[in-house]
C-alpha positions, 0 to 999 in steps of 0.5 A: 921274247921279241919286242913284237911278242912283248907288245902283243902281250901288253896288248892282250893285257889291255884287251882283258882290262878293257873288256872287264872295264866295259862289262862293269862300267857304270857311266858313259864316261867310263865306257868311252875310256875303256873303248879307247883302251880297247882300240889302243890294244887293237892298234898294238896287235896290228902293229905287233903282228903286221896285220892290216887294221881291216882284219883286226877291227871286225874282232872287236865284238867277238874277240876283244870283248873277252876279258879272259885267256882263250881255251883250246885243246889237243888230242894226243892220240897214240895207238897200241904200237906207240904211234901218234896220229898227226894232221898236216894243217892246211893253214900253215902246212905243218904237222900237229896234233888234232885240236882247236878251240873249245866250245861253250857247253862242253868239257875240255875232254869232250872238246878234244874228242870232238876236234879229233873226230872232226879233223881225222874221222877217228873215234877216240877215248880219253886215257889221261890228262897230259897237261895245261899249257900257257901259249906264252911259254910255247913257240906258238904263233897266236895273237892272244894268250891261250890255255891249251888242254892236252889229253892222251887218247886212244883210238876206239876199235871202230872204222874211221869216218870221213872227217867233217872238217877235212878242209882244215887238213892236208894229210894225216898219218901215224908216227912213232916218236923217233919218226916224227915229221921234220915240219912239225908245228913249233908249238906242238913239239914240246907238247908231243914229247909230254904226251909220249912221256905220259903214254910211257907211264909217267902219270905227272901232269904238266902245268906252269912249266913242270910236271906235277908230282902224282901224289899231289894230284886231285883228279 
């Protein structure tokens, strides 16, 4: 972990502390104190990422008021030929699995299917869980800690639609594990390998660094 990554992690912890403190503060003095902690966390994030304060300050209400890690999901879509559907992201020009932030009112599986449809136009179904990943242990560039839910999916035998969120992608394509693009998003490389492991029949679910034993699972 680089010094900047460590500072960002400390800032994210302060974000959680300040958000929880503001939620349960019983007097104005506590509120002011936790607001100062929140501001300190925002200043640390700006310093760690190099982003200007003008881009950080508007996140006070929608982001820094959240006392928990954020949740996102990935759809590992593999067809009968063993090819995975990847998108080329418009924000960094790298290839990745379709996915994104989960929304209130949907399950993680519902969220990844929605993201897959929005970004690729493919209707899919979930086959199995691949794992729950902590962004701190991945080469993932993110301001805040993420819990990433990944599901193995397969495309349904229906004609793909025009993606509703096509502005988020530059391209898409099907790739075998030995034919993956060289410009993969760094945070996806490990998760793609785990998806192919599950697709080959290894039913263990990845969490906290290691796949769990099948007989210990309760799904």
